C-alpha positions as CSV (number, residue, x, y, z in Angstrom):
1,X,50.9,-73.0,70.2
2,X,48.3,-75.0,68.2
3,X,47.0,-78.2,69.6
4,X,48.4,-81.4,68.1
5,X,46.1,-84.0,66.6
6,X,46.5,-87.7,67.5
7,X,48.4,-88.3,64.2
8,X,50.6,-85.3,64.8
9,X,51.4,-86.5,68.4
10,X,52.3,-90.0,67.1
11,X,54.6,-88.5,64.4
12,X,56.1,-86.0,66.9
13,X,57.0,-89.0,69.2
14,X,58.5,-90.8,66.3
15,X,60.7,-87.7,65.4
16,X,61.8,-87.3,69.0
17,X,62.6,-91.0,69.3
18,X,64.4,-91.4,65.9
19,X,66.5,-88.2,66.4
20,X,67.2,-88.9,70.1
21,X,65.9,-85.5,71.1
22,X,66.0,-86.3,74.8
23,X,65.5,-82.7,75.9
24,X,62.3,-82.4,73.9
25,X,58.9,-83.9,74.6
26,X,56.7,-84.7,71.6
27,X,54.0,-82.4,72.7
28,X,56.4,-79.5,72.7
29,X,56.7,-79.6,68.9
30,X,54.3,-76.8,67.6
31,X,52.5,-78.3,64.6
32,X,52.9,-75.0,62.7
33,X,56.6,-74.2,63.6
34,X,59.3,-74.9,61.0
35,X,60.9,-78.3,61.4
36,X,64.2,-77.0,59.9
37,X,65.9,-73.7,60.5
38,X,63.7,-73.0,63.6
39,X,63.8,-73.8,67.2
40,X,64.4,-77.5,66.8
41,X,67.7,-77.0,65.0
42,X,67.1,-79.8,62.6
43,X,69.3,-80.3,59.5
44,X,69.3,-82.3,56.3
45,X,70.8,-85.4,58.1
46,X,67.8,-85.2,60.5
47,X,65.5,-85.1,57.4
48,X,67.0,-88.4,56.2
49,X,66.5,-89.9,59.7
50,X,62.9,-88.8,59.8
51,X,62.3,-90.1,56.3
52,X,63.7,-93.5,57.3
53,X,61.7,-93.7,60.5
54,X,58.5,-92.7,58.6
55,X,59.1,-95.4,55.9
56,X,59.6,-98.1,58.6
57,X,56.6,-97.0,60.7
58,X,54.1,-96.1,57.9
59,X,55.1,-98.2,55.0
60,X,55.9,-95.7,52.3
61,X,59.0,-93.9,51.1
62,X,59.8,-90.2,51.5
63,X,62.1,-89.7,48.6
64,X,65.0,-87.2,48.7
65,X,64.3,-86.2,45.1
66,X,60.6,-85.3,45.6
67,X,60.1,-81.7,44.5
68,X,57.5,-81.2,47.2
69,X,59.9,-81.9,50.1
70,X,60.2,-78.3,51.2
71,X,56.3,-78.3,51.6
72,X,56.1,-81.8,53.0
73,X,58.9,-81.1,55.7
74,X,57.8,-77.5,56.3
75,X,56.3,-78.3,59.7
76,X,54.8,-81.1,61.7
77,X,51.3,-80.4,60.4
78,X,52.4,-80.7,56.7
79,X,54.4,-83.8,57.4
80,X,51.6,-85.4,59.3
81,X,49.1,-84.5,56.5
82,X,51.5,-86.1,54.0
83,X,51.8,-89.3,56.1
84,X,48.1,-89.6,56.5
85,X,47.5,-89.3,52.8
86,X,50.2,-91.9,51.9
87,X,50.5,-94.4,54.8
88,X,49.9,-98.0,53.9
89,X,46.7,-99.4,55.2
90,X,47.4,-101.2,58.4
């Protein structure tokens, strides 16, 4: 499993918290493993929950009609990269 960056760890913790994944520790999410259709068992409702949590935490919208969503939500690394590129200056 690839090592998580600090930004990926923070985002993984947000995912675990927002989806109430009590049996999963944030550091157990492989940055390169699929978020959906893989070991995590996440679905489209989970994607909406993640998008809402990201918008609250990072100050920008992940829109359901974005044609790049498949790439953005591919794995923790892609989602974290997208967040880092778009997050509001804190």
